[in-house]
C-alpha positions in Angstrom: -12.9 -22.0 5.6 -15.0 -24.9 6.7 -17.9 -23.7 8.9 -18.4 -25.2 12.3 -21.9 -25.9 13.8 -23.7 -22.8 14.8 -21.8 -20.6 12.3 -23.1 -18.9 9.2 -21.0 -17.8 6.2 -22.1 -14.6 4.6 -18.9 -13.9 2.7 -20.8 -13.8 -0.7 -22.5 -10.7 0.5 -19.6 -8.7 1.7 -17.4 -6.2 -0.1 -14.6 -7.6 -2.2 -12.1 -5.6 -0.2 -13.4 -7.2 3.0 -12.9 -10.6 1.4 -9.4 -9.7 0.5 -8.6 -8.6 4.0 -9.8 -11.9 5.4 -8.0 -13.9 2.8 -4.8 -12.0 3.5 -5.1 -12.6 7.3 -5.7 -16.3 6.6 -2.4 -16.6 4.9 -0.7 -15.6 8.1 -2.3 -18.2 10.3 0.4 -20.1 12.2 3.0 -17.3 12.1 4.8 -17.1 15.5 6.9 -14.3 17.0 10.6 -14.8 17.6 11.9 -15.6 21.1 12.7 -11.9 21.7 9.2 -10.8 20.5 10.4 -9.7 17.1 7.9 -10.0 14.2 7.8 -9.1 10.5 4.8 -6.9 11.3 6.6 -4.9 13.9 9.6 -4.6 11.7 7.4 -3.3 8.8 5.7 -0.8 11.1 9.1 0.3 12.6 10.5 0.9 9.1 7.5 2.9 8.0 7.4 5.0 11.1 11.2 5.2 11.6 11.1 3.9 15.2 13.0 0.6 15.8 11.2 0.0 19.1 8.1 -1.2 17.3 10.0 -4.2 15.8 9.7 -6.1 19.1 6.5 -4.5 20.4 3.0 -6.0 20.9 1.8 -6.7 17.4 -1.9 -7.5 17.4 -2.8 -4.2 15.7 0.4 -3.9 13.6 -0.4 -7.3 12.1 -3.8 -6.3 10.9 -2.4 -3.0 9.6 0.1 -5.0 7.7 -2.6 -7.1 6.1 -4.5 -4.0 5.1 -1.4 -2.5 3.5 -0.8 -5.7 1.5 -4.1 -5.4 -0.2 -4.2 -1.6 -0.6 -7.0 -1.1 2.1 -4.9 0.9 4.6 -7.0 4.0 3.9 -10.1 2.4 5.3 -8.7 -0.1 7.8 -6.2 2.3 9.3 -2.6 1.9 10.4 -2.0 1.7 14.1 0.1 0.0 16.8 -2.0 1.2 19.8 -5.5 -0.3 19.9 -7.3 2.5 21.7 -6.1 5.1 19.1 -7.2 2.8 16.3 -10.7 2.3 17.9 -11.0 6.0 18.4 -10.1 6.6 14.7 -13.1 4.4 13.7 -15.3 6.3 16.2 -14.2 9.7 14.9 -15.0 8.6 11.3 -18.5 7.3 12.3 -17.5 3.7 11.6 -17.9 2.4 15.2 -20.6 0.1 16.4 -21.7 -2.7 18.7 -22.8 -5.3 16.1 -20.3 -7.5 14.3 -20.0 -7.7 10.5 -17.6 -9.9 8.5 -14.4 -7.9 7.9 -14.8 -5.7 11.0 -12.1 -5.1 13.5 -13.2 -6.3 16.9 -11.7 -4.5 20.0 -11.5 -6.2 23.4 -11.1 -5.2 27.0 -10.2 -8.3 29.0 -11.4 -6.6 32.2 -14.9 -6.2 30.8 -14.9 -2.4 30.5 -16.9 -0.5 27.9 -14.5 2.4 27.3 -12.3 2.8 24.3 -9.4 3.9 26.5 -9.4 0.5 28.2 -9.0 -1.6 25.0 -6.3 -4.3 25.2 -6.5 -6.3 22.0 -7.9 -6.4 18.5 -8.9 -9.1 16.0 -10.5 -9.5 12.6 -14.1 -10.8 12.3 -13.9 -13.8 9.9 -17.5 -15.0 10.4 -20.5 -14.5 12.7 -22.3 -17.5 14.2 -26.0 -17.8 14.6 -25.5 -18.3 18.3 -24.0 -14.8 18.6 -20.4 -15.9 18.8 -17.8 -14.6 16.4 -14.9 -16.4 14.7 -11.9 -14.2 14.5 -8.3 -14.1 13.2 -6.1 -12.6 15.8 -2.4 -11.5 15.7 -0.3 -11.8 18.9 -2.7 -14.3 20.6 -0.5 -16.9 22.4 2.4 -15.2 20.6 1.1 -16.3 17.2 -1.6 -15.7 14.5 -4.5 -17.9 15.4 -8.2 -18.4 14.7 -10.4 -17.8 17.8 -14.0 -18.3 18.6 -15.2 -15.5 21.0 -18.4 -14.8 23.0 -18.6 -11.0 22.7 -20.5 -10.4 26.0 -18.2 -9.1 28.7 -15.0 -8.6 26.6 -16.0 -6.7 23.4 -15.9 -2.9 23.6 -17.0 -2.4 20.0 -16.4 -3.0 16.3 -14.6 -0.8 13.8 -16.2 -1.2 10.4 -13.9 -0.2 7.5 -15.6 1.5 4.6 -14.6 -1.3 2.2 -17.3 -0.2 -0.3 -15.6 3.1 -0.9 -12.7 1.2 -2.5 -14.9 -0.2 -5.2 -14.5 2.0 -8.2 -14.5 0.6 -11.7 -13.9 4.0 -13.3 -10.4 5.1 -14.3 -8.5 7.3 -11.8 -6.5 9.8 -13.9 -3.4 11.4 -12.4 -1.6 14.3 -14.0 1.9 15.1 -12.9 4.6 17.6 -13.8 8.3 17.9 -13.1 9.0 20.5 -10.5 12.4 21.7 -11.8 15.1 21.0 -14.4 17.0 17.8 -13.7 20.4 16.8 -15.0 21.1 13.3 -16.3 24.9 12.6 -15.8 27.0 11.3 -18.6 26.6 7.6 -19.2 23.9 7.4 -16.5 20.2 7.4 -15.9 17.7 9.0 -13.6 14.0 8.7 -12.6 12.2 12.0 -13.3 11.1 13.6 -10.1 7.6 15.0 -10.3 6.5 18.2 -8.5 4.0 16.1 -6.5 4.3 12.4 -5.9 1.2 10.3 -6.4 0.2 7.5 -4.0 -3.2 5.9 -3.4 -1.9 3.9 -0.4 -2.7 5.5 2.9 0.4 7.0 4.5 2.7 5.3 2.1 5.2 7.3 0.0 8.6 6.5 -1.6 11.5 8.1 0.3 12.5 10.4 -2.6 9.2 11.4 -4.2 9.8 10.0 -7.7 7.3 7.2 -7.7 3.7 6.6 -8.8 2.4 4.2 -6.2 -0.7 2.0 -6.5 -2.4 0.4 -3.6 -3.8 -2.6 -5.5 -3.3 -4.5 -8.8 -4.2 -2.2 -11.7 -3.5 -1.5 -15.3 -1.6 1.8 -15.7 -2.3 3.5 -19.0 0.6 6.0 -19.3 1.4 9.0 -21.4 4.3 11.4 -21.1 5.9 14.4 -22.9 9.6 14.9 -22.0 11.8 17.8 -23.2 15.5 17.3 -23.1 18.2 19.9 -23.8 22.0 19.9 -24.1 22.2 17.2 -26.7 24.3 17.3 -29.8 22.5 17.0 -33.1 21.2 13.5 -33.8 22.5 12.1 -30.5 20.0 10.0 -28.6 18.7 9.3 -25.1 16.3 6.5 -24.1 13.1 7.3 -22.3 10.9 4.6 -20.7 8.1 3.9 -18.3 9.7 1.5 -15.8 8.5 -0.8 -13.1 10.8 -0.8 -10.1 11.1 -2.5 -6.8 11.6 -0.2 -3.8 14.5 -0.9 -1.4 13.9 -2.7 1.9 15.0 0.4 3.8 15.7 4.0 3.0 19.1 4.6 1.3 19.4 1.2 -0.4 19.3 1.0 -4.2 16.1 0.6 -6.2 15.8 -2.4 -8.6 14.6 -1.9 -12.2 12.3 -4.9 -12.9 11.5 -4.0 -16.5 11.3 -1.0 -18.9 8.1 -0.6 -20.8 8.4 0.9 -24.3 12.0 2.0 -23.8 12.6 4.1 -26.9 15.6 6.0 -28.2 14.8 9.6 -29.2 17.2 11.7 -31.2 18.0 15.3 -30.9 17.1 18.0 -33.4 19.9 20.0 -35.1 19.8 22.6 -32.2 20.3 19.8 -29.6 16.8 19.8 -28.3 14.5 16.8 -28.0 10.8 16.5 -27.4 9.6 13.0 -26.8 6.1 11.6 -26.5 5.8 8.2 -24.9 2.7 6.1 -24.1 1.5 2.6 -23.4 0.0 0.3 -20.8 1.5 -1.9 -18.1 0.5 -3.8 -15.0 1.2 -2.4 -11.6 0.7 -3.9 -8.2 1.3 -3.1 -4.5 4.9 -4.3 -4.7 6.0 -2.3 -7.6 6.5 1.4 -8.3 6.0 3.2 -11.6 8.7 5.7 -12.7 9.4 7.7 -15.8 13.1 7.3 -16.6 15.7 8.8 -18.9 18.8 6.9 -20.0 21.8 9.0 -21.2 24.3 7.0 -23.2 26.3 10.0 -24.2 29.7 11.0 -22.8 28.3 14.4 -21.6 25.4 15.4 -19.3 22.0 16.4 -20.6 19.1 18.2 -19.0 15.4 17.2 -18.6 14.0 20.7 -19.1 10.4 19.7 -18.5 8.2 16.6 -18.2 4.4 16.1 -18.1 2.8 12.8 -17.4 -0.7 11.4 -17.3 -1.6 8.0 -15.9 -5.0 6.3 -15.8 -5.5 3.4 -13.4 -7.9 0.7 -14.4 -8.6 -2.2 -12.1 -8.2 -5.8 -13.4 
């Protein structure tokens, strides 16, 4: 952004995740709620928390929570609709203070109180001016997303400082997963293998059925799997693939296969058993899910007897 007189830009010195949070919020500037108060942020929160009343509710906090989720920072920014609870969460985690930093969430009490319970509103600190004022991006201010310049004295209760630095990790995160039970693949059909434990590195975010591997940011996923299939006839084949999929907009809707990585036909041994090893690398982002899939082209069902998977996540 262009800096106004009396402001100071220190973005070069802040954590990359804090910069991403600010950049994401900037993309929303100018968004305006519908006449009935409905917003995409409220709808997102309502869908995630299975409560339609949030779709038309006050959205200053839900908007910032939405931004954090888009960049995979929900675990450090938090996900709230009620500002006093959000501020208390920062206080409980020892990330609450009275001095602003770029990337902080600033909590206001318009009546000038100093108690967390009296908080009315929240914004994101975009920059700090040398005269003590703060430049913020705020959701649900004049029913829109707007940039504001605030004088903290008399209205600011405190600042929640997300632990953005904790998200900086250049080492691979290795996840090992196993199938929890045998799974049948119907004739002329396909399934995603359901693991005993789903993996998600996005705070509070899981797929509705437990099949997915969910990343909170853009990563390379280095994948390996061993899958055992039984019930085949000698030399008959099934395809196995690591797949990128798009989740449904709401629970119960179908998933969309975006692409299959290394989809490979594996043929059964004379006794009808099959042991397949499959590996490779693909890109994964916050809008896609990684699944291990089995395609059965045969006119009879087969069984996934066991499956083991290991995925290493490497940041771009």
